C-alpha positions in Angstrom: -35.8 -7.9 25.0 -35.4 -5.6 22.0 -31.7 -6.6 21.8 -32.6 -10.3 22.0 -35.2 -9.9 19.2 -32.6 -8.0 17.0 -30.0 -10.8 17.6 -32.6 -13.5 16.7 -33.5 -11.6 13.5 -29.9 -11.4 12.5 -29.3 -15.1 13.2 -32.3 -16.1 11.1 -31.5 -13.7 8.3 -28.1 -15.3 7.9 -26.4 -12.1 8.6 -23.6 -11.6 11.2 -22.9 -8.3 12.9 -19.9 -6.5 11.8 -16.8 -7.1 14.0 -14.2 -4.4 13.3 -10.5 -5.1 13.8 -9.7 -3.4 17.1 -6.8 -1.4 16.0 -7.3 -0.2 12.3 -5.7 2.8 10.6 -2.9 4.3 8.6 0.9 4.0 9.2 2.9 6.8 7.6 5.8 4.5 7.1 7.0 5.1 3.6 10.5 6.1 2.4 10.8 9.5 0.7 9.5 13.0 1.5 7.4 12.8 4.6 4.0 14.3 4.7 3.4 17.8 5.8 1.3 18.8 8.9 -1.6 19.6 6.6 -1.4 16.2 4.9 -1.3 14.4 8.3 -4.2 16.5 9.7 -6.1 15.7 6.5 -5.4 11.9 6.7 -6.4 12.0 10.5 -9.8 13.5 9.5 -10.1 10.9 6.8 -9.6 8.2 9.5 -12.4 9.8 11.5 -14.8 9.9 8.5 -14.0 6.2 7.7 -14.1 4.7 11.2 -10.4 4.1 11.2 -9.2 4.7 14.9 -5.4 5.0 14.6 -2.6 6.8 12.9 1.0 5.9 13.3 3.7 8.5 13.0 6.7 6.7 11.4 8.0 8.5 8.3 11.3 6.8 7.5 13.0 10.0 6.2 12.2 12.0 9.3 15.7 12.2 10.8 14.4 12.3 14.3 12.5 9.2 13.8 15.2 7.0 12.6 18.7 8.2 11.8 19.0 10.7 14.6 16.5 9.1 16.9 18.3 10.2 20.1 17.9 13.8 19.3 15.0 15.9 20.5 12.7 17.5 18.0 13.3 21.2 17.6 10.8 23.5 19.3 9.0 24.3 16.1 8.5 20.6 15.4 7.3 19.9 18.9 4.7 22.7 18.4 3.6 21.1 15.2 3.4 17.6 16.9 1.4 19.1 19.7 -1.1 20.6 17.3 -1.3 17.2 15.4 -1.9 15.3 18.6 -4.7 17.8 19.4 -6.2 17.2 15.9 -6.1 13.5 16.5 -7.7 13.8 19.9 -10.6 15.9 18.6 -11.1 13.3 15.8 -10.9 10.4 18.4 -8.2 8.9 16.4 -5.3 7.3 18.4 -2.0 9.1 17.6 0.7 6.5 17.8 4.2 7.9 18.0 6.9 5.6 16.6 10.7 5.5 16.9 13.1 3.3 14.7 16.3 3.2 16.7 17.8 0.1 15.2 20.4 1.5 12.9 22.8 2.2 15.7 21.2 1.4 19.1 23.0 -0.4 22.0 20.3 -2.3 23.6 22.1 -2.8 26.8 23.3 0.7 27.2 21.6 2.8 29.9 22.4 5.9 27.9 20.3 4.6 25.0 17.6 3.5 27.2 17.4 6.9 28.8 17.5 8.7 25.5 14.5 6.6 24.3 12.6 7.4 27.6 13.4 11.1 27.1 12.0 10.9 23.6 8.8 9.2 24.6 8.3 11.4 27.7 8.5 14.4 25.6 5.7 13.0 23.4 3.6 12.1 26.5 3.8 15.7 27.6 2.3 16.6 24.2 -0.6 14.3 24.8 0.5 11.0 23.2 -0.6 7.9 24.9 0.3 5.2 22.3 3.9 4.4 21.3 5.7 2.1 18.9 9.3 1.0 18.5 10.2 -0.5 15.1 13.2 -2.7 14.2 12.6 -3.2 10.5 15.1 -2.7 7.7 18.2 -3.0 9.8 21.1 -5.4 9.9 21.2 -6.1 13.6 19.5 -9.4 14.5 19.7 -9.8 18.2 16.1 -11.0 19.0 16.6 -11.5 22.7 18.2 -8.1 23.3 15.5 -6.3 21.2 12.8 -8.0 23.2 14.3 -7.2 26.5 14.8 -3.6 25.5 11.1 -3.4 24.5 10.1 -4.9 27.8 12.1 -2.5 29.7 10.7 0.5 28.0 7.1 -0.8 28.4 7.7 -1.6 32.1 9.1 1.9 32.6 6.3 3.8 30.8 3.4 1.9 32.1 4.8 1.8 35.6 4.9 5.7 35.6 1.9 6.5 33.4 -1.2 4.4 33.9 -2.9 5.6 30.6 -0.3 4.4 28.2 -1.3 1.6 25.9 0.9 -1.5 25.4 3.7 -0.9 23.0 3.6 -1.7 19.2 6.6 -3.2 17.5 7.8 -4.5 14.2 10.7 -7.1 14.5 13.7 -7.2 12.1 12.4 -10.4 10.5 9.0 -9.0 9.8 7.7 -11.2 7.1 7.1 -14.9 7.2 9.6 -16.1 4.7 12.3 -14.3 6.7 11.2 -15.8 10.0 11.6 -19.4 8.9 14.2 -21.6 7.1 12.5 -24.7 5.8 10.2 -25.9 8.5 12.2 -24.3 11.3 11.8 -20.9 13.0 15.0 -19.0 12.7 16.9 -18.1 15.8 16.3 -14.3 15.7 12.5 -14.8 15.5 12.5 -17.6 18.1 14.5 -15.4 20.6 12.4 -12.3 19.9 9.1 -14.2 20.4 10.1 -16.1 23.4 11.4 -13.1 25.3 8.9 -10.4 24.3 6.2 -9.2 26.9 3.0 -11.0 25.7 1.0 -7.6 25.9 3.3 -6.0 23.2 1.6 -5.9 19.7 3.6 -7.3 17.0 3.1 -6.3 13.4 4.1 -8.3 10.2 3.7 -7.8 6.5 2.7 -11.3 5.2 4.7 -13.9 3.5 7.0 -11.1 1.9 7.6 -7.5 2.4 5.0 -6.8 -0.3 3.0 -9.9 -1.1 -0.2 -11.0 -2.8 -2.5 -11.4 0.2 -2.5 -13.1 3.5 -4.7 -16.3 4.2 -6.3 -17.2 7.5 -3.9 -20.2 7.7 -0.8 -18.0 7.1 -1.9 -15.5 9.9 -2.5 -18.6 12.3 1.0 -19.8 11.5 2.5 -16.3 12.6 0.3 -16.2 15.6 1.6 -19.5 16.6 5.3 -18.3 16.3 4.7 -15.3 18.4 2.3 -16.7 20.9 -0.2 -14.0 20.4 -2.5 -12.5 17.8 -0.3 -10.5 15.6 -1.3 -7.4 13.6 -0.7 -6.6 9.9 1.5 -3.8 8.4 0.0 -3.9 4.9 2.3 -2.4 2.2 -0.4 -1.3 -0.2 -0.9 1.3 -1.6 2.7 2.4 -0.7 4.9 2.9 -3.9 8.3 3.7 -2.4 10.2 0.8 -3.9 11.5 0.4 -7.4 9.5 -1.1 -10.3 12.3 -0.7 -12.8 15.8 -2.1 -13.0 17.4 1.4 -12.8 15.8 1.9 -9.3 13.3 4.6 -10.1 10.7 5.1 -7.4 7.3 6.7 -7.1 6.6 6.5 -10.7 3.5 4.2 -10.6 0.4 4.9 -8.5 -1.4 2.1 -6.6 -5.1 3.0 -7.2 -6.7 -0.4 -6.6 -8.7 -1.9 -3.7 -7.3 -3.6 -0.6 -7.8 -7.3 -1.3 -6.9 -10.9 -0.2 -6.5 -10.2 3.4 -7.7 -12.5 6.4 -11.3 -12.8 7.6 -9.8 -14.5 10.8 -9.6 -12.4 14.0 -6.7 -10.1 14.2 -5.5 -7.5 16.7 -4.5 -4.8 14.3 -4.3 -3.7 10.6 -2.3 -0.6 9.4 -2.2 0.4 5.7 1.0 2.0 4.6 0.1 4.7 2.0 1.9 6.4 -0.9 3.5 9.8 -0.6 0.6 11.0 -2.7 -1.8 11.6 0.2 -5.1 12.4 -1.8 -4.8 9.4 -4.2 -3.8 7.1 -1.4 -7.5 7.6 -0.2 -8.8 5.4 -2.8 -7.1 2.3 -1.4 -7.3 3.4 2.1 -11.1 3.9 2.0 -11.5 0.3 0.8 -9.2 -0.8 3.6 -11.5 1.0 6.0 -14.4 -0.9 4.7 -12.5 -4.2 5.0 -11.1 -3.3 8.6 -14.6 -2.5 9.8 -16.0 -5.8 8.7 -13.6 -8.4 7.2 -16.0 -11.2 6.9 -18.3 -9.3 4.6 -15.7 -7.4 2.6 -16.0 -7.5 -1.2 -13.1 -5.6 -2.9 -14.9 -4.9 -6.2 -17.9 -3.6 -4.5 -15.9 -1.5 -2.1 -13.7 -0.1 -4.9 -16.7 1.1 -7.0 -18.3 2.6 -3.9 -15.3 4.6 -3.0 -14.6 5.8 -6.5 -18.2 7.1 -6.6 -18.1 8.7 -3.3 -14.7 10.4 -3.8 -15.1 11.6 -7.4 -18.7 11.9 -8.1 -19.3 12.9 -11.8 -15.5 12.1 -12.4 -15.9 8.6 -11.1 -16.3 6.8 -14.6 -13.1 8.5 -16.1 -11.3 7.9 -12.8 -12.2 4.2 -12.8 -10.8 3.8 -16.3 -7.5 5.6 -15.1 -7.4 3.5 -11.8 -8.0 0.2 -13.6 -4.7 0.8 -15.5 -2.7 1.6 -12.3 -3.4 -1.1 -9.6 -0.7 -3.8 -9.7 2.6 -3.3 -8.1 5.3 -5.9 -9.0 9.1 -6.4 -9.2 11.6 -9.1 -8.5 10.5 -9.3 -4.8 7.2 -7.5 -4.6 3.8 -8.4 -5.8 0.4 -7.0 -4.8 -2.8 -5.5 -6.1 -5.3 -6.6 -8.8 -4.0 -6.9 -12.3 -4.1 -3.8 -14.5 -7.0 -3.4 -16.9 -7.8 -7.1 -17.1 -10.4 -6.9 -19.9 -8.1 -4.7 -22.0 -5.2 -7.2 -21.6 -7.5 -10.1 -22.6 -8.9 -8.4 -25.7 -5.4 -7.4 -26.8 -4.0 -10.9 -26.3 -6.8 -12.6 -28.1 -6.7 -10.1 -31.0 -3.0 -10.7 -31.7 -3.5 -14.4 -31.3 -6.3 -14.4 -33.8 -4.4 -12.5 -36.5 -3.3 -14.8 -39.2 -5.4 -17.6 -37.7 -8.8 -16.4 -38.6 -10.4 -15.0 -41.8 -12.4 -12.5 -39.7 -11.0 -10.5 -36.7 -13.2 -8.2 -34.8 -11.3 -5.1 -33.8 -14.2 -3.1 -32.4 -14.0 -4.2 -28.7 -10.5 -3.2 -28.3 -10.9 0.0 -30.4 -13.7 1.0 -28.0 -11.5 0.5 -24.9 -8.6 2.5 -26.5 -11.0 5.4 -27.3 -12.3 5.3 -23.7 -8.9 5.3 -22.3 -7.9 8.3 -24.3 -11.0 10.2 -23.6 -10.8 9.5 -19.8 -7.1 10.7 -19.7 -8.0 13.9 -21.5 -11.1 14.5 -19.5 -9.3 14.0 -16.1 -6.4 16.3 -17.2 -8.9 19.0 -17.8 -11.4 18.4 -15.0 -9.7 16.9 -12.0 -9.3 19.1 -8.9 -5.7 20.5 -8.5 -5.1 18.5 -5.4 -5.5 15.3 -7.4 -3.9 16.5 -10.5 -0.7 17.5 -8.6 -0.3 13.8 -7.7 -1.0 12.2 -11.0 -0.6 14.5 -14.0 2.6 12.6 -15.3 0.6 9.3 -15.1 -2.4 10.7 -16.9 -0.1 12.2 -19.7 1.6 8.8 -20.0 -1.8 7.0 -20.3 -2.6 9.5 -23.1 0.6 8.7 -25.0 -0.1 4.9 -24.6 -3.7 5.3 -25.9 -2.4 7.2 -29.0 0.2 4.5 -29.6 -2.4 1.7 -29.0 -4.6 3.4 -31.6 -1.8 3.3 -34.2 -0.9 -0.3 -33.2 -4.6 -1.4 -33.8 -4.7 0.4 -37.1 -1.4 -1.4 -38.1 -3.1 -4.7 -37.4 -6.2 -3.8 -39.4 -4.0 -2.6 -42.4 -1.7 -5.6 -42.1 1.3 -3.2 -42.2 3.3 -1.7 -39.2 3.0 2.1 -39.2 6.6 3.4 -38.6 5.2 6.0 -36.2 4.5 3.3 -33.6 8.2 2.7 -32.9 8.8 6.4 -32.6 5.9 6.7 -30.1 7.2 3.6 -28.1 10.5 5.5 -27.7 8.7 8.5 -26.4 6.8 6.4 -23.9 9.9 4.6 -22.8 11.7 7.9 -22.2 8.9 9.1 -19.9 8.8 5.9 -17.9 11.4 7.5 -15.6 8.6 9.8 -14.5 5.4 7.6 -14.9 4.7 3.9 -15.2 1.2 2.7 -15.9 -0.5 -0.4 -17.4 2.8 -2.0 -18.3 1.3 -5.5 -18.7 -1.8 -4.4 -20.4 -2.2 -1.2 -22.6 1.6 -0.6 -22.6 2.4 -4.2 -23.4 0.0 -4.1 -26.5 2.4 -1.7 -28.3 5.3 -4.1 -27.8 3.3 -7.2 -28.8 2.1 -5.5 -32.1 5.7 -4.5 -32.9 6.8 -8.1 -32.1 4.1 -9.5 -34.3 5.2 -7.6 -37.3 8.8 -8.3 -36.6 8.2 -12.0 -36.6 6.2 -11.8 -39.8 9.2 -10.0 -41.4 11.5 -12.7 -40.1 9.3 -15.4 -41.5 9.0 -13.7 -44.9 12.8 -13.3 -45.2 13.3 -16.9 -44.5 10.8 -17.9 -47.2 12.8 -15.8 -49.7 
């Protein structure tokens, strides 16, 4: 009776009970230096605290995960894995062990099948009950052979071990625009989907590898292709891809909220973090809020809540820093809220107004520049070392940009370009190999001011 009354109250109050995504957690799936045991134990405890129930072990640059997948882990690594599985069990977080054999596997080879079984059996003996086999980022595209290999592995494992969960996989065509050509499903994806055991969980990344959200409609299209509810491998806040033409990596931090993900029912969501484990927790914690109640999720509210909980008295300064480091974009990737939207709008409008209005108010932008400079200085002095070790270059770069922005604004006020601005820009550019931040907002303002005065000079010379 009490339960019925509670349900009626919820119905009439217009509130729906939270419906968490069944499998929800973190996939250590990035390129670059893998996390340490301490990092992984820390993130598993983070999952426990935030009601995330899964962690996938899949570091791309662990040689025994990918390049040398057939080889057994050395004894010391097995001991470390055993300890990590115990940590996960105590935290009631599912430890999902993944292998990525696609670089050189022969799907029809009994030797390779047996090598995979030996690998997974060794993990079973350590206490692992959840397994994944990934085929992402490889050239081979034999969908039927991959599916049959997965089916064979699943049949073997679940035939011998009644407590093993269904496999999880990522296909080679793992984003929507790679699955289709025009309005037709490509042959690899069709063969993979048609031959794969319906109990195996398929993860995909959205329309692209790194994309600006997934709609309910887009999710439904992929569900239809695979004939099951697919899960999502979400590539934010991961930062292991280049943002600059020279291919530099890990130089910008993704400190925004998870956003623009489906409210429709899905089977799984895994967030791929940065190598910077502590700062990944900003985004991951918002992802946990989303994953536990997608229908009620508000990214701005979640982001503010997480910053306050994680940083306490440092939260106001941290919010300013994080606002300038949310958006990730290159020629094929786009994700995350725009950096420092209000700053960018104020800067754009100010330059637009120059020469067009008799009175230009410099105060709002001046205030934002001061706030940015003060926040960077404050955090450099007061952030705990575990955070500072992951973001010192970015904070120092924000400091440089703030100083240059100040001179840029003073140049606009005086009507004359201060020569120091170009010198400071050169210094900022030189440091972009170590740290990128606010490239379309506070950093862009420097370029825009220099361009404004250059165009004025050109116009003056033409008149002469």
